[in-house]
SERO-4910 file (N, C-alpha, C, O; in steps of 0.05 Angstrom, whole numbers):
BEGIN
 pado doro    nc1    nc2    nc3   cac1   cac2   cac3    cc1    cc2    cc3    oc1    oc2    oc3
  Met    A   -453  -1087    255   -457  -1059    259   -429  -1046    256   -410  -1053    270
  Arg    A   -427  -1026    239   -402  -1013    234   -395   -992    255   -372   -988    261
  Asp    A   -415   -979    266   -410   -959    287   -410   -972    314   -430   -979    325
  Ala    A   -386   -976    325   -383   -991    350   -395   -976    373   -402   -988    393
  Glu    A   -398   -949    371   -408   -934    393   -438   -932    394   -450   -924    414
  Ala    A   -452   -940    372   -481   -938    371   -493   -961    388   -484   -984    386
  Pro    A   -513   -955    404   -526   -977    419   -542   -995    401   -549   -988    378
  Trp    A   -547  -1019    410   -563  -1038    395   -592  -1027    392   -603  -1015    410
  Met    A   -603  -1031    368   -629  -1021    362   -649  -1044    364   -651  -1061    345
  Thr    A   -664  -1045    385   -685  -1065    389   -710  -1052    399   -708  -1030    411
  Pro    A   -733  -1063    394   -758  -1051    404   -759  -1048    435   -773  -1031    445
  Glu    A   -744  -1065    449   -744  -1063    478   -731  -1037    488   -737  -1028    510
  Val    A   -712  -1026    473   -697  -1003    482   -703   -978    465   -691   -957    469
  Phe    A   -721   -981    445   -728   -959    428   -758   -960    424   -768   -971    404
  Val    A   -772   -948    443   -801   -950    444   -815   -936    421   -839   -940    416
  Cys    A   -801   -920    406   -813   -905    383   -820   -925    360   -840   -921    346
  Met    A   -803   -945    356   -807   -963    334   -828   -985    340   -834   -990    363
  Ala    A   -838   -997    319   -857  -1019    322   -844  -1044    332   -820  -1049    327
  Asp    A   -859  -1059    347   -850  -1086    355   -865  -1105    337   -888  -1111    341
  Thr    A   -851  -1116    317   -863  -1133    298   -857  -1163    303   -857  -1179    284
  Thr    A   -851  -1170    328   -846  -1198    334   -871  -1215    332   -869  -1239    328
  Glu    A   -894  -1202    334   -919  -1216    328   -940  -1195    321   -936  -1171    325
  Phe    A   -962  -1204    309   -983  -1185    301  -1009  -1193    315  -1014  -1216    322
  Val    A  -1026  -1172    320  -1049  -1176    337  -1073  -1162    326  -1072  -1145    309
  Arg    A  -1096  -1170    337  -1121  -1157    332  -1131  -1148    360  -1132  -1163    378
  Arg    A  -1139  -1122    362  -1147  -1111    388  -1176  -1101    387  -1188  -1096    366
  Asp    A  -1188  -1099    411  -1214  -1087    413  -1211  -1056    416  -1189  -1046    416
  Glu    A  -1234  -1042    420  -1233  -1013    422  -1218  -1003    447  -1212   -979    448
  Trp    A  -1214  -1020    467  -1199  -1013    491  -1170  -1020    489  -1154  -1014    508
  Gly    A  -1161  -1031    467  -1133  -1038    463  -1126  -1066    473  -1102  -1073    472
  Glu    A  -1145  -1081    483  -1140  -1108    493  -1136  -1127    469  -1150  -1125    449
  Ile    A  -1116  -1144    471  -1110  -1163    449  -1130  -1186    449  -1135  -1198    470
  His    A  -1142  -1191    426  -1161  -1213    424  -1150  -1237    409  -1158  -1260    414
  Lys    A  -1131  -1232    391  -1120  -1254    376  -1091  -1247    367  -1085  -1223    362
  Arg    A  -1074  -1267    366  -1046  -1263    359  -1038  -1280    335  -1049  -1302    332
  Trp    A  -1019  -1270    319  -1008  -1285    297   -978  -1282    297   -968  -1261    304
  Pro    A   -963  -1303    289   -934  -1301    287   -927  -1281    265   -942  -1277    246
  Ala    A   -904  -1268    268   -895  -1248    249   -894  -1258    220   -899  -1243    202
  Asn    A   -886  -1283    217   -883  -1293    189   -910  -1297    175   -910  -1302    151
  Glu    A   -932  -1294    188   -958  -1296    175   -969  -1269    166   -988  -1268    150
  Ala    A   -957  -1247    175   -967  -1220    168   -954  -1211    142   -931  -1215    137
  Lys    A   -971  -1197    126   -961  -1186    101   -969  -1157    101   -988  -1149    115
  Arg    A   -955  -1141     85   -962  -1112     83   -975  -1106     57   -964  -1113     36
  Ala    A   -998  -1094     58  -1012  -1086     33  -1000  -1062     21   -983  -1048     33
  Ala    A  -1008  -1056     -4   -997  -1033    -18  -1003  -1006     -4   -988   -987     -7
  Asn    A  -1024  -1005     13  -1031   -981     27  -1015   -979     54  -1019   -959     69
  Gly    A   -998   -998     60   -982   -997     84   -994  -1012    108   -980  -1015    128
  Arg    A  -1019  -1020    105  -1032  -1034    128  -1022  -1063    128  -1015  -1075    108
  Trp    A  -1023  -1075    152  -1015  -1103    156  -1040  -1120    156  -1062  -1112    164
  Tyr    A  -1037  -1145    145  -1059  -1164    145  -1049  -1192    147  -1025  -1198    141
  Val    A  -1066  -1210    155  -1062  -1239    154  -1084  -1251    137  -1106  -1239    135
  Thr    A  -1079  -1274    126  -1099  -1287    110  -1109  -1312    125  -1093  -1328    134
  Glu    A  -1135  -1315    127  -1147  -1338    140  -1166  -1351    120  -1180  -1338    105
  Thr    A  -1165  -1378    120  -1183  -1392    102  -1208  -1401    117  -1207  -1412    139
  Met    A  -1231  -1394    105  -1257  -1402    117  -1268  -1424    100  -1266  -1423     75
  Arg    A  -1278  -1445    112  -1290  -1467     97  -1320  -1468    101  -1330  -1468    124
  Ala    A  -1334  -1470     79  -1363  -1474     80  -1367  -1503     72  -1369  -1510     49
  Val    A  -1368  -1520     92  -1369  -1549     88  -1393  -1557     71  -1390  -1573     53
  Ala    A  -1416  -1547     78  -1441  -1554     63  -1439  -1547     34  -1448  -1562     17
  Ala    A  -1427  -1524     28  -1424  -1515      0  -1399  -1527    -13  -1396  -1526    -38
  Gly    A  -1381  -1537      3  -1356  -1549     -8  -1337  -1528    -19  -1323  -1534    -38
  Ile    A  -1337  -1504     -7  -1318  -1483    -17  -1301  -1473      5  -1307  -1475     29
  Glu    A  -1278  -1461     -3  -1260  -1447     15  -1258  -1418      6  -1256  -1412    -17
  Ile    A  -1259  -1401     26  -1256  -1372     20  -1233  -1361     36  -1231  -1366     61
  Glu    A  -1215  -1347     23  -1193  -1334     37  -1202  -1306     44  -1212  -1291     28
  Glu    A  -1197  -1299     69  -1205  -1272     79  -1180  -1258     90  -1165  -1270    105
  Arg    A  -1177  -1233     83  -1156  -1216     95  -1167  -1204    120  -1189  -1192    121
  Ile    A  -1151  -1206    141  -1158  -1194    167  -1137  -1174    174  -1113  -1180    175
  Glu    A  -1145  -1149    178  -1126  -1128    185  -1116  -1132    213  -1131  -1137    232
  Val    A  -1089  -1130    216  -1076  -1134    242  -1057  -1111    245  -1053  -1094    227
  Glu    A  -1045  -1110    269  -1025  -1089    274  -1002  -1102    289  -1005  -1123    301
  Pro    A   -978  -1090    288   -956  -1101    304   -963  -1102    334   -980  -1087    343
  Leu    A   -950  -1119    348   -954  -1121    377   -953  -1093    390   -970  -1087    407
  Arg    A   -934  -1077    382   -933  -1049    390   -930  -1033    364   -908  -1033    352
  Pro    A   -950  -1019    356   -948  -1003    331   -927   -981    335   -920   -973    357
  Pro    A   -916   -971    313   -896   -949    315   -910   -924    325   -934   -921    321
  Cys    A   -895   -907    337   -906   -881    346   -912   -864    321   -896   -864    302
  Arg    A   -935   -850    321   -942   -833    299   -922   -810    295   -921   -798    274
  His    A   -908   -803    316   -889   -781    314   -861   -790    305   -843   -774    300
  Tyr    A   -857   -816    302   -831   -827    294   -829   -827    263   -846   -838    250
  Ala    A   -808   -814    253   -804   -813    224   -775   -821    218   -757   -814    232
  Arg    A   -772   -835    196   -746   -843    186   -741   -832    158   -759   -831    142
  Gln    A   -716   -825    153   -708   -817    126   -682   -830    120   -664   -832    137
  Ser    A   -679   -839     95   -653   -850     86   -639   -829     70   -649   -817     51
  Glu    A   -614   -823     78   -598   -803     65   -571   -815     58   -562   -835     70
  Pro    A   -557   -803     38   -530   -813     32   -512   -809     56   -513   -789     70
  His    A   -494   -828     60   -474   -825     81   -453   -806     72   -442   -809     50
  Pro    A   -446   -786     88   -426   -767     80   -399   -780     78   -389   -793     97
  Gly    A   -386   -778     54   -359   -789     51   -359   -819     43   -337   -829     38
  Asp    A   -381   -832     41   -381   -861     33   -406   -866     16   -428   -871     26
  Lys    A   -402   -864    -11   -425   -866    -29   -438   -894    -29   -460   -896    -40
  Asp    A   -425   -914    -18   -437   -941    -17   -454   -946      7   -465   -967     11
  Arg    A   -456   -926     25   -471   -929     49   -493   -908     51   -492   -887     38
  Ala    A   -512   -913     68   -534   -894     72   -537   -890    102   -531   -908    118
  Asn    A   -546   -867    110   -553   -862    138   -584   -863    140   -598   -854    123
  Ile    A   -593   -874    162   -622   -872    168   -624   -851    190   -613   -854    212
  Val    A   -638   -829    184   -643   -808    203   -669   -814    217   -689   -819    204
  Arg    A   -668   -814    244   -692   -820    260   -700   -795    274   -685   -783    289
  Leu    A   -725   -787    270   -735   -761    280   -760   -765    298   -775   -784    294
  Cys    A   -762   -748    317   -787   -746    333   -801   -720    324   -791   -698    330
  Thr    A   -823   -723    311   -837   -699    301   -854   -686    322   -867   -665    317
  Ala    A   -855   -697    346   -870   -685    368   -852   -665    383   -863   -649    398
  Arg    A   -826   -666    379   -808   -649    393   -791   -633    373   -782   -644    353
  Met    A   -788   -607    378   -772   -590    361   -751   -575    377   -755   -569    401
  Thr    A   -730   -568    363   -710   -551    376   -720   -522    376   -741   -516    365
  Asp    A   -706   -504    389   -714   -476    389   -715   -464    361   -729   -445    356
  Glu    A   -699   -476    343   -698   -466    315   -721   -478    299   -723   -471    275
  Gly    A   -738   -495    310   -760   -507    295   -753   -532    280   -767   -540    262
  Val    A   -730   -545    287   -722   -570    273   -731   -593    290   -729   -593    315
  Phe    A   -741   -614    277   -750   -638    292   -726   -650    307   -703   -649    297
  Leu    A   -732   -662    330   -711   -674    346   -700   -699    331   -714   -717    324
  Asp    A   -673   -699    328   -659   -721    315   -653   -741    338   -637   -735    355
  Leu    A   -665   -765    336   -660   -785    357   -634   -799    353   -624   -813    371
  Gly    A   -623   -797    329   -597   -810    323   -599   -840    328   -619   -853    321
  Asn    A   -579   -851    340   -579   -879    347   -583   -882    377   -573   -901    389
  Ser    A   -597   -864    389   -601   -864    418   -622   -885    425   -637   -895    408
  Gln    A   -623   -891    451   -644   -909    461   -665   -892    474   -659   -873    488
  Val    A   -690   -900    469   -713   -886    482   -729   -908    496   -742   -924    484
  Phe    A   -727   -908    523   -739   -929    539   -769   -925    542   -784   -945    542
  Ala    A   -778   -900    544   -806   -895    548   -811   -866    539   -793   -849    540
  Cys    A   -836   -860    532   -843   -833    523   -873   -828    526   -889   -843    516
  Glu    A   -880   -807    540   -908   -800    544   -919   -785    520   -944   -781    519
  Leu    A   -903   -776    502   -912   -763    477   -920   -784    456   -931   -778    435
  Arg    A   -913   -810    462   -918   -831    442   -948   -834    436   -965   -832    454
  Asn    A   -954   -838    410   -981   -841    401   -981   -863    380   -970   -859    358
  Pro    A   -993   -886    385  -1009   -893    408   -992   -897    433   -969   -904    432
  Arg    A  -1005   -893    455   -991   -895    481   -981   -923    485   -992   -942    474
  His    A   -960   -926    501   -949   -952    508   -948   -953    539   -928   -945    551
  Val    A   -970   -962    550   -974   -962    579   -952   -977    594   -944   -969    616
  Gln    A   -942   -999    583   -922  -1014    596   -896   -998    601   -885   -999    623
  Ser    A   -887   -983    581   -863   -967    585   -869   -942    603   -852   -934    618
  Glu    A   -893   -932    601   -901   -909    619   -901   -919    648   -894   -903    666
  Arg    A   -909   -944    653   -909   -955    680   -881   -955    692   -877   -950    716
  Val    A   -861   -960    675   -833   -959    684   -826   -931    694   -813   -928    715
  Met    A   -835   -910    679   -830   -883    688   -845   -877    714   -834   -863    731
  Asp    A   -870   -886    716   -885   -882    740   -872   -894    764   -870   -882    785
  Glu    A   -861   -919    761   -847   -932    783   -822   -917    791   -815   -915    814
  Phe    A   -807   -908    770   -783   -892    775   -790   -867    791   -776   -861    810
  Asp    A   -810   -852    781   -818   -828    795   -827   -833    824   -821   -818    842
  Ala    A   -842   -855    828   -851   -862    855   -827   -867    873   -827   -859    897
  Gly    A   -807   -880    862   -782   -885    878   -768   -859    885   -758   -856    907
  Leu    A   -767   -841    866   -754   -815    871   -770   -798    892   -758   -785    909
  Val    A   -797   -799    890   -813   -785    909   -809   -796    937   -806   -781    956
  Glu    A   -808   -822    940   -804   -835    966   -776   -827    977   -774   -821   1001
  Leu    A   -756   -828    960   -729   -820    968   -728   -791    977   -716   -785    997
  Ser    A   -742   -774    962   -742   -745    969   -756   -741    995   -747   -725   1012
  Arg    A   -778   -755   1000   -793   -752   1025   -775   -760   1049   -775   -748   1070
  Arg    A   -760   -782   1045   -742   -791   1067   -720   -771   1072   -714   -765   1095
  Lys    A   -709   -759   1051   -688   -739   1054   -698   -714   1068   -685   -703   1085
  Ile    A   -722   -705   1061   -735   -682   1073   -739   -688   1103   -733   -671   1120
  Ala    A   -749   -711   1109   -754   -719   1137   -728   -719   1153   -727   -711   1176
  Glu    A   -706   -729   1140   -680   -730   1153   -670   -701   1158   -660   -695   1180
  Glu    A   -673   -683   1138   -664   -656   1141   -679   -641   1163   -667   -624   1177
  Arg    A   -704   -648   1167   -720   -635   1188   -715   -648   1216   -724   -638   1236
  Gly    A   -700   -670   1216   -694   -683   1241   -716   -701   1250   -716   -711   1273
  Glu    A   -736   -706   1232   -758   -724   1239   -750   -753   1240   -762   -769   1253
  Val    A   -729   -759   1225   -719   -787   1223   -689   -786   1223   -677   -768   1211
  Thr    A   -676   -804   1237   -647   -805   1236   -639   -826   1215   -652   -846   1212
  Phe    A   -618   -820   1201   -608   -837   1180   -592   -860   1192   -573   -855   1207
  Asp    A   -600   -885   1186   -586   -909   1196   -572   -921   1172   -585   -934   1155
  Val    A   -545   -918   1171   -530   -928   1148   -533   -958   1144   -537   -967   1122
  Asp    A   -531   -973   1166   -533  -1002   1164   -560  -1011   1153   -562  -1029   1136
  Ala    A   -582   -999   1162   -609  -1005   1153   -612   -998   1123   -624  -1013   1108
  Ala    A   -600   -975   1116   -602   -966   1088   -587   -986   1069   -597   -993   1048
  Leu    A   -564   -994   1077   -548  -1013   1061   -562  -1041   1060   -561  -1054   1039
  Ala    A   -574  -1049   1082   -587  -1075   1082   -612  -1075   1064   -618  -1096   1052
  Gly    A   -625  -1053   1062   -650  -1052   1046   -645  -1039   1019   -665  -1031   1006
  Gln    A   -620  -1036   1011   -614  -1022    986   -627  -1037    963   -626  -1061    960
  Gln    A   -640  -1021    945   -655  -1032    923   -651  -1014    899   -651   -989    902
  Glu    A   -648  -1026    875   -646  -1009    851   -672   -998    843   -693  -1011    846
  Leu    A   -672   -974    832   -697   -962    821   -703   -977    795   -685   -986    782
  Pro    A   -728   -979    788   -737   -995    765   -732   -982    738   -751   -980    722
  Phe    A   -708   -972    733   -703   -959    707   -674   -963    701   -658   -960    719
  Pro    A   -666   -968    677   -681   -969    652   -695   -996    649   -693  -1013    666
  Pro    A   -711   -998    627   -727  -1022    622   -711  -1048    623   -722  -1069    629
  Gly    A   -685  -1047    618   -668  -1071    620   -668  -1083    648   -661  -1106    651
  Asn    A   -677  -1067    668   -678  -1077    695   -706  -1086    704   -713  -1084    727
  Gly    A   -722  -1095    684   -749  -1104    692   -771  -1093    676   -794  -1101    679
  Gly    A   -765  -1073    658   -786  -1063    641   -790  -1081    617   -780  -1103    617
  Gly    A   -804  -1072    597   -808  -1088    574   -825  -1074    554   -834  -1052    558
  Pro    A   -830  -1088    531   -846  -1075    510   -875  -1072    518   -891  -1062    502
***
């Protein structure tokens, strides 16, 4: 990576992109029914992913190859868009512009995600419940902290420094501290 300041780009820290570490088949509720390793998935001309399975009809003595449509373990967000542009000042390089089409600036320009990390997003479509759970846990921790502070300010509870330090616990954010794809 030439830009030393840019964070690493992985599906674990950029929830907008697809996680193509494996491919799956899901039911109408989103539950995974079957998994395939990434090296077995191919992309058709229409952009859809598929795997090929061989079916054998023993009595007839024939083999039939069937394409089965699959999707990445976590499909990309429908609002995530990438564009390749020439790098300013270096004709041998290109920039990949990463945009969120669900968010716009006041001027009506799509939000440029740049090389930022996006741990979770409720605008994501399809939803990613695992990363949303991280935000829910984070919010629950903040609510609990706020309630304790309000109770202290009202004099309902006295603050015990030793007890607070003994029970000190990190909030569950960012995903690197226990979240995941």
